N, C-alpha and C positions, 0 to 999 in steps of 0.2 A: 739462416738459422730457423728452425721450425718454431712455430708459436707454441707457447705452453698450453697444456690441456686445461680446460675449464670444467669444473665440477658441475656447474649449473645449479647450485644450491643457494638459497637465500641467506641473508645475514642472520636471520633469526634462528637458523639451525646450525650455526657455526660450531656450537659446543658439542653437537651430536656427530660431527664428522671430523676425521683426521686424514690429511693428505699424506700418503706414503709413496714416494717415487712417482708422482704424477697420477696416482689413483686415489679414489675417495670411497668411503663407506658411509652409507646413509641408512638409518633405521626407518624401515617402512611401517606405516600405520596400517593396521588391519581392522576390518570390521569386527565388532564385538558380537559374538554369537550368544543366543539365549541359552543359558545353562539351567536346565530343569532336570531333576532326577527322573530316571526312567525314560529319557528321550535320547535320540541321536539324530544327526542330520542324514538325509538320504544321499547316497553316493551318486545317484542318477540325476536328481534335480535340486538337491540342497534343501528339500522340504523337511521340516522337523517331524520325526516319526515317533510313535509309541507302539508298544507291543500289544497284540491281541490277547496275550496270555498263552497262546499256542505257537511254539516256535516254527513248526512246519507250516502253519497257516500264514505266518509272517513271510516266509520264503515264497509261498505261492502268490501272494498279492503284491509282491515287489519290495519286501523288506519290512513291512509294518504298515500301520495306519497313520496317514499324514494328519497332523493337527489341523483342524478346521474342515475335516471331511466326514462323510457318513458311510457306514458299512451296512449293507442290507443282507440279511440272512433269510432265505426262504426255508421255512420250517419243514421238518419231516412230518409224516402223518401223525405221529404220536407225540410230537414236541418234546422228545427226550434229548436228542443230541443238540438241537438248536438252543434249548434251555441250558445245556451244559456249556456251550460256547459263550453264552451270556454270563454264566458264572465265572468262567475263566477270565473274561474281560474285566469283570468287577474285582476279582481276586488279584489280578495283576495291578489294578489301581490301588488296592489296599497295601500291597507289599511295597510299591513304589512311593507311597505317600501322597497319591493324587486324591482329589476330591471326587465324590461319586454322586450321581443322581440316577435313581431307579424309578421308572414309571410302569405301572401295571394296572390292569382292570380285572383280572381274574383272581390271582393270588396276591395276598398282602405282600408288599415289598420286604417287610421284616422277615417273613418266612423264606424268601429267596436268599436274603443275605445270610441267614443262619445256615444255609446249605452250601456256602462257598467252600471250595476244596482247600485243604491245608497245603501250604507250600512245603516242599521237600527240605528238611532241615539240614541234611548234609550238603545240599547245594548252597544254602546260605552260609553255613560254616566254612565251606571251602572258599567262598568269596571273601569272608572276613579274614581268613588266614592269608589269602593272597594280598589283601590290603595291608596287613601288618608286615608281610615280607617286603612289600613295595616301599613302605615307610622306612624300614631298616636299610634298604638299598639306597634310598634317597639320602639318609643321614650319612652313610659311608661315602656317598658320592660327593657330598659337600666338602669333606676333608680332602679328598683326592683331587678336587678341581679348584683348589685355591689359586692356582697359577692363572686361571682364566678370570682375571679381575674385571674384565669388561662385562662379563655375564653374571656377576654376583647379584645385581639388582633385578635381573629378569625373573618373571614369574615361573615358579616350579611347575612342571608338567606332571600330572598324576598318572602314573603308569597302570594302576588298577583301580577299579571302581568298587564301591561298597555294595553290599547286597541290595540295599534299597535303590541304588543308582544303576544297577545292572539292567541290561535290555533283555527282557524275557526270562522267565523262571519256569520251574517245573512244579507240578502239584500232584498230590495224592488224592484221587477222587474217593478212595475208601474212607477218608477221614475228613472231618470238617475243620474249618479254620478256628483257631483259638479265639474265644469271644473278646479277650482283652486286645488282641491284635486288630480285630474287626472294629471294635468300638473306638480305637485310637484314631481311625480315619474319619474325616468329616463326610457324612453321608446324608443326603436329602432324598426324601421319598415322595411319591405321588401315587396315591391309591384312589382310583376314580370314584368308587362309592362314597368315600369320605370327603372328597373335594367337590363333587358336583351336588348342588342342592336339589331337593325334590322338585321345586318349582323355580325355574329360572326364566327371566325375561328374554324374549326373542330379540336377538341382535342381528342386524343385516350383515351377514357374513357367508362366505362360501364353505365354512367349516361348521361342523356341529358343535354342540356345547362342550362335549368331552375334549375334543381336540383344541378348542379355544382355551379351555382352562389349563390344559397341559402346556400349550405353547406360552401362555402368560406366566405360568409358574417357572418355566425354564428361563424366560427372558428376565424375570425379576431376580432369579438367582444369579445369572451372569452379571447383571449390573450391580447387584448388592455386594457380591464377593469380589468384584474387580477382575473378572475373567475376560472382559472385552479389551481389545487392543487399544481403545481410546482412553482407558483409565490411566491415571498417573502411575508411573512405575516407582513408587516410593517404598515398596516392599518386595520381597522375593516372589517371583511369579510361580504359578503352579498350573497343573492341567486338570480340567474338569472332564470326567468320563460320564457320558450320558447313555444309559441303557434303557430302551423302551421295549417292553415285551408284548408280542402278539398284536401289533397294530393292524387294523382292518377287520378284526373279529367283531361279531355282533355285540360283544360286551362293551366295546367302545362306542356303541350307538351307530355303527356303520352297517350298511346292508349290501356291501359289495360281495360278501360271501354267501348271500342268500338268494340273490336274483341275478339273472344274466343281464338284465337291463335295470340296474338299481336306480332308485330315485335320487340318491345322494352319491353320484359317481365321482364327484370332484372334491369331496370332503378330505379324503386322505391325501390326495395329491396337493391340495392347497396347504395342508399342514406341513408336508415334506418340503414344499417350496419355501415356506417361512422358516422352518427349522434349519434348513441348510443355509439360509441367509444369516441366521444367528451364528452358526458354526463358522462361517467364513470370516467373520469379524471378531473372533474371540479365540482364546486358547482352550478350545473344547474339541472333543472327538466323540462321535456318536455311533452307537450300534443299535439297529432296529431289526426285530424279527417280525415276519409277516407270514401268515398261513396261506401261501400261494396256491396250494392244492385245493383250497376251498373257493378261490376266486374263479368264477365261471367265465367272466369276460376277460379274455387274454389281452385285449387292448388296454384295459385298466392296469393290468399287471405290467405291461410294457411301459406305460407312463410312470409307474412307480419305480421301475428299475432305472429309467433314464434320470429320474430326480435324485438318485443316489450316486455316489462316486464309485464305490466298489460293491459288487453284488455277487454272492455265491448261493448255491442251492444245495441242500442236503437231501439225499435220497436213501432212506433207511431200508435195509433188507428185512426188517421186522414185519411179520405178517405177510410176506410175499414168498414166491416160490424160491427165490434166491437164498432165503434163510436156511433151507434144507439142502441146497445144492452144494455138493462137496467142492466145487470149483471156487466158491466164495467163502469157504470156511474160515479163512484168515482175516476176513474183513467184516465190518458191520454196516457198510453202506458206501455209496458213491458221492463224490463231491464234484459239482459242476461250477465252473467259473463263468458267470454271466457277463461280468463287466469289470474292467480295471480302470483306475482313475487316470484322467488326462490333466496333469498338473505340471505347469512350467515346461511342457514338452509338446512336440508335434505328434509324436508316436507314443502310444501308451505301452506300458510294460505288459507283454504277452507271455503267459507261462509256457515253458518249453514242452509241456505235454498237456493233453486234455483228458487223458484217461487217469483220473485220480480216484482213489478210494481211501476211506478212513476207518480206523479201528480205535476203540476206546480201551486202553490198557489201564492197569491199576494206577500207574504214576504218569501216564502220558496219553494225550489225545494225538495220535499220529496220523498224518496224511502222507500217503505213499503212492507211487505209480502202481497202477493195476497190472499185475503180472499173473496171468492165468496159465496153469499147466495145460499141455495138449490133452484134449479129451478124445481118446480113440476107442472108447468102450462101444459106442454105437456102430462104428465102422467095422470093428473086429467081429461083433456079434452078427452082422449082416452077411459078412463074407465067410465062405467056408474055406477050408484048407486048399482044395483044388483051385478055387478061384484066385486065391492069393498066389499060388504057384504059377498059374497061368499069367497073371498080371506081372509077376517078376520076370517071367520068360519073355514076355512081349516088350517090356521096358528095357531089356538088356542091350539091344542094339543102339547105335548112336542115333541122335536126333536126325530125322529125315530119311533113315534107312527103311527098308521094307522087311516085313517079317510075316511068316506064314502063321496060320491059325485064325483066331477070332479077329473080327474087325476091330480096329482100334484107331485112335486119333493119330494122324501123321503130322508131325511138326513141319 
């Protein structure tokens, strides 16, 4: 007679299992995921992601910005589109209810916050409608599933997310965000002329006084508001979005944009090294814009790129020959992916194409593959009709055949 099957379950879990004809069911314990509005786990490495505010950019960099990482944007020459991406990043944080930190040395942060694009209202309304419909379906499902008594105490699964919990929104750049919506979010600012005293004592550091004050302000905010992972989780967790505008410019007291061999070449890289260390141990995500076209020493720019997790460059057509070229009439510039993050994986996410272009529409900043129509105008103007006829006659035989007339290439 065969020995009876053993379930292999301890005495303490006897109430959670029931043996039916030699089989047993056991409730498995799963790890609790951090539930923060406006975030989602990555399907590739399980990292918690937030949206940049531009859905097409999220797709290009692998699904979004991982929490604890740093995104570098190499500014275009006129700092128009890079500044717009920074506004999208901050506006997405306002809609999702995240905390904000904005640092600048040229324009007051309050002016940048007043220029945030307005979210598309029909997008939010649609999300709210879907949520109400999902709740109605859940209430009907409770009545129809009374027979499943085993699953009555299980947590309900939310089938639709609210507008503030959605991942990625659309914005209307022709309108500015409602001041009441903007003021409802918690925002901290850092304006270098106001934070840096006229006379400061020299401290032994590889960073200049501006970068030291900025890093100290970010560090104090992370510890004060409890964004570091070592803080006790006695309250609901949130994400801190940190946006730093035009680092490396002379306004920050840096000279890497002025000389090929600057005297303070390690100031920016030292700041980025310390800034990324803060991001790694906290629920924060950073976006930094750098005027790379002004940095004459490319080795410095290479070190800056390596110290960031994700790096993209914007090449605007404004002021160049491509602005009047009819081939590029549907686009406003090119987007170059310099670097993608290496997080919890051996091979980084590589975009499927490197020929990317962007265009700024009224309600969307779109990144698309660069599709150029064939340009035959120069070829047709150089060749006359007899030459075209002769070429057609010579190419009519099969490859490798001989033809009389003008000398041509034989395959």
